[in-house]
Backbone as ProteinMPNN parsed JSONL, in Angstrom:
{"seq_chain_A": "MTANDWILPWFMLVRTMYIMLNLVGLFLSSCVPLFR", "coords_chain_A": {"N_chain_A": [[-8.183, 3.609, -21.424], [-7.205, 0.935, -19.659], [-8.073, -2.069, -17.784], [-5.914, -2.801, -16.276], [-4.551, -0.426, -15.842], [-6.215, 0.693, -14.006], [-6.242, -1.037, -11.863], [-3.598, -1.301, -10.974], [-2.652, 1.132, -9.533], [-4.294, 0.938, -7.23], [-3.451, -1.494, -6.218], [-0.819, -0.908, -5.516], [-1.336, 1.001, -3.546], [-2.752, -0.48, -1.612], [-0.794, -2.35, -0.953], [1.152, -0.686, 0.134], [-0.231, 0.327, 2.356], [-0.542, -2.043, 3.756], [2.113, -2.668, 4.399], [2.664, -0.462, 6.016], [0.926, -0.967, 8.161], [2.091, -3.293, 9.146], [4.554, -2.287, 10.019], [3.689, -0.539, 12.025], [2.545, -2.385, 13.748], [4.812, -3.863, 14.53], [6.204, -1.826, 15.812], [4.47, -1.167, 17.94], [4.383, -3.62, 19.292], [6.969, -3.785, 20.152], [7.138, -1.671, 21.851], [5.264, -2.007, 23.827], [6.179, -3.673, 26.058], [7.768, -1.798, 27.349], [6.049, -0.057, 28.558], [4.954, -1.423, 30.608]], "CA_chain_A": [[-7.822, 3.211, -20.058], [-7.451, -0.494, -19.494], [-8.325, -2.504, -16.405], [-4.624, -2.846, -15.58], [-4.239, 0.942, -15.413], [-7.082, 1.016, -12.874], [-5.937, -1.929, -10.734], [-2.23, -1.13, -10.49], [-2.526, 2.118, -8.439], [-4.938, 0.432, -6.018], [-2.593, -2.557, -5.691], [0.306, -0.243, -4.859], [-1.848, 1.651, -2.34], [-3.065, -1.521, -0.623], [0.463, -2.934, -0.479], [1.799, 0.308, 0.993], [-0.966, 0.356, 3.627], [-0.241, -3.291, 4.457], [3.46, -2.523, 4.968], [2.567, 0.511, 7.109], [0.302, -1.641, 9.301], [3.083, -4.21, 9.712], [5.54, -1.494, 10.754], [3.037, -0.052, 13.243], [2.403, -3.541, 14.626], [6.127, -4.152, 15.117], [6.539, -0.73, 16.718], [3.668, -1.301, 19.156], [4.775, -4.838, 20.02], [8.275, -3.548, 20.774], [7.011, -0.607, 22.852], [4.355, -2.417, 24.897], [6.881, -4.08, 27.293], [8.357, -0.639, 28.021], [5.013, 0.632, 29.326], [4.5, -2.242, 31.731]], "C_chain_A": [[-8.197, 1.745, -19.851], [-7.674, -0.845, -18.033], [-7.023, -2.501, -15.61], [-4.247, -1.464, -15.07], [-5.059, 1.329, -14.194], [-6.709, 0.199, -11.644], [-4.572, -1.625, -10.139], [-2.094, -0.084, -9.39], [-3.154, 1.627, -7.142], [-4.091, -0.657, -5.377], [-1.409, -1.954, -4.949], [-0.145, 0.384, -3.546], [-2.114, 0.626, -1.247], [-1.775, -2.122, -0.065], [1.188, -1.972, 0.452], [1.116, 0.367, 2.355], [-0.662, -0.9, 4.442], [1.134, -3.22, 5.117], [3.434, -1.556, 6.146], [1.98, -0.15, 8.353], [1.29, -2.603, 9.959], [4.116, -3.45, 10.529], [4.95, -0.983, 12.057], [2.89, -1.197, 14.242], [3.722, -3.897, 15.297], [6.507, -3.085, 16.13], [5.772, -0.862, 18.032], [4.11, -2.515, 19.969], [6.127, -4.653, 20.697], [8.183, -2.503, 21.883], [6.135, -1.029, 24.029], [5.103, -2.86, 26.153], [7.482, -2.897, 28.045], [7.341, 0.057, 28.915], [4.576, -0.165, 30.545], [5.353, -2.021, 32.964]], "O_chain_A": [[-9.373, 1.382, -19.87], [-7.484, -0.009, -17.15], [-7.027, -2.23, -14.409], [-3.683, -1.339, -13.983], [-4.65, 2.2, -13.426], [-6.839, 0.674, -10.516], [-4.404, -1.685, -8.921], [-1.464, -0.378, -8.374], [-2.61, 1.868, -6.064], [-4.012, -0.749, -4.152], [-1.036, -2.43, -3.877], [0.569, 0.313, -2.545], [-1.746, 0.834, -0.091], [-1.666, -2.374, 1.135], [1.774, -2.395, 1.448], [1.783, 0.446, 3.386], [-0.539, -0.839, 5.665], [1.305, -3.658, 6.255], [4.095, -1.789, 7.158], [2.462, 0.068, 9.465], [1.325, -2.717, 11.184], [4.516, -3.9, 11.602], [5.625, -0.987, 13.086], [3.087, -1.006, 15.442], [3.755, -4.198, 16.49], [7.066, -3.392, 17.183], [6.343, -0.692, 19.109], [4.2, -2.445, 21.195], [6.404, -5.295, 21.71], [9.049, -2.448, 22.756], [6.253, -0.465, 25.117], [4.704, -2.459, 27.246], [7.687, -2.98, 29.256], [7.708, 0.686, 29.908], [3.897, 0.368, 31.423], [5.107, -2.634, 34.003]]}, "name": "protein", "num_of_chains": 1, "seq": "MTANDWILPWFMLVRTMYIMLNLVGLFLSSCVPLFR"}
């Protein structure tokens, strides 16, 4: 098991979480004016 095999899954997980946070941020920023 090389270092690359250990880093790659974590890199994919972090990137997926980052994309999810961006989508949630866009969703909230688009919904906030509706609640006002």
